[in-house]
C-alpha positions in Angstrom: 8.1 -26.6 -11.7 9.6 -23.7 -10.3 8.4 -20.2 -11.8 10.7 -16.8 -11.2 7.3 -15.4 -10.5 3.9 -15.1 -12.1 4.4 -11.4 -12.9 8.0 -10.9 -14.3 10.6 -9.3 -12.5 8.1 -8.2 -9.3 10.1 -10.6 -7.5 13.1 -8.5 -7.4 11.2 -5.2 -6.9 10.3 -3.9 -3.2 6.9 -5.3 -2.8 4.5 -4.3 0.1 2.4 -7.0 2.1 -1.4 -6.6 1.9 -4.4 -8.6 2.9 -6.6 -8.9 -0.1 -10.4 -9.7 0.8 -13.7 -9.7 -1.0 -17.4 -10.5 -0.7 -18.5 -11.1 -4.1 -22.7 -11.7 -4.5 -22.5 -13.9 -8.0 -20.7 -17.1 -8.6 -19.3 -16.0 -11.9 -17.9 -12.9 -10.5 -16.8 -14.7 -7.4 -14.4 -17.4 -9.6 -13.1 -14.5 -11.3 -12.4 -12.6 -8.4 -11.0 -15.5 -6.6 -8.6 -16.8 -10.0 -7.6 -13.1 -10.1 -6.2 -12.8 -6.4 -4.8 -16.3 -6.3 -2.2 -15.3 -9.3 -0.9 -13.1 -6.6 -1.5 -14.8 -3.3 1.3 -16.2 -1.4 -1.0 -17.4 1.5 -4.5 -17.4 2.8 -7.7 -19.0 3.1 -11.2 -18.5 1.3 -12.1 -14.8 0.6 -9.0 -13.5 2.3 -5.5 -13.8 1.2 -2.1 -12.6 2.2 -0.3 -10.9 -1.3 2.9 -8.7 -2.0 2.4 -6.1 -4.4 4.8 -3.6 -6.2 2.8 -0.3 -6.9 2.7 -1.5 -10.7 1.0 -4.7 -9.5 -1.0 -3.1 -6.9 -2.3 -0.9 -9.6 -3.2 -3.7 -12.4 -4.7 -5.6 -9.2 -7.2 -2.5 -8.7 -7.9 -2.3 -12.3 -8.6 -6.1 -12.8 -10.7 -6.2 -10.2 -12.8 -3.1 -10.5 -13.6 -4.7 -14.2 -14.9 -7.8 -12.6 -16.9 -6.6 -9.5 -20.4 -5.0 -9.4 -20.4 -1.6 -8.0 -23.7 -2.1 -6.3 -23.3 -5.7 -5.0 -19.8 -6.9 -4.6 -17.0 -5.4 -2.1 -13.3 -5.5 -2.2 -10.6 -4.5 0.7 -7.0 -4.3 -0.2 -5.3 -3.7 3.3 -1.8 -2.7 3.5 0.1 -4.0 6.4 3.3 -3.5 8.1 5.6 -6.2 8.2 7.6 -4.8 11.1 4.5 -5.4 13.5 4.7 -8.8 15.5 3.2 -12.1 13.5 1.1 -14.0 15.6 0.6 -17.5 13.3 -1.7 -20.1 14.9 -1.4 -23.8 14.4 1.3 -25.1 12.0 0.8 -21.6 10.0 4.1 -19.5 9.3 5.2 -15.9 9.0 4.3 -14.7 5.7 7.3 -14.0 3.8 7.9 -12.7 0.0 10.1 -15.3 -1.5 12.3 -15.0 -4.4 10.1 -17.3 -6.4 7.0 -19.4 -6.5 6.6 -23.3 -6.5 4.1 -24.2 -8.8 2.8 -27.9 -9.6 
């Protein structure tokens, strides 16, 4: 199945590239954080994910994550990266790309 985007018309807007990383102490909150970030992710592994976000998506992600995490116990980092910088992909990895659609299937 091919979907235009899992977040509406955002694929048509300019998106910035981010790394999202989290450290969550509770299994239930960890699963919720993983599910939330994977909804935006184009790549990544374990608890660090590559994501492209519009300003509205960034705000929604931060708001939703703040509802999941426990302030004194958990951590979340959203780091904006510059796509003009040189990318060093190792092994079979490919450079990050903000596609016009996501393949779900």
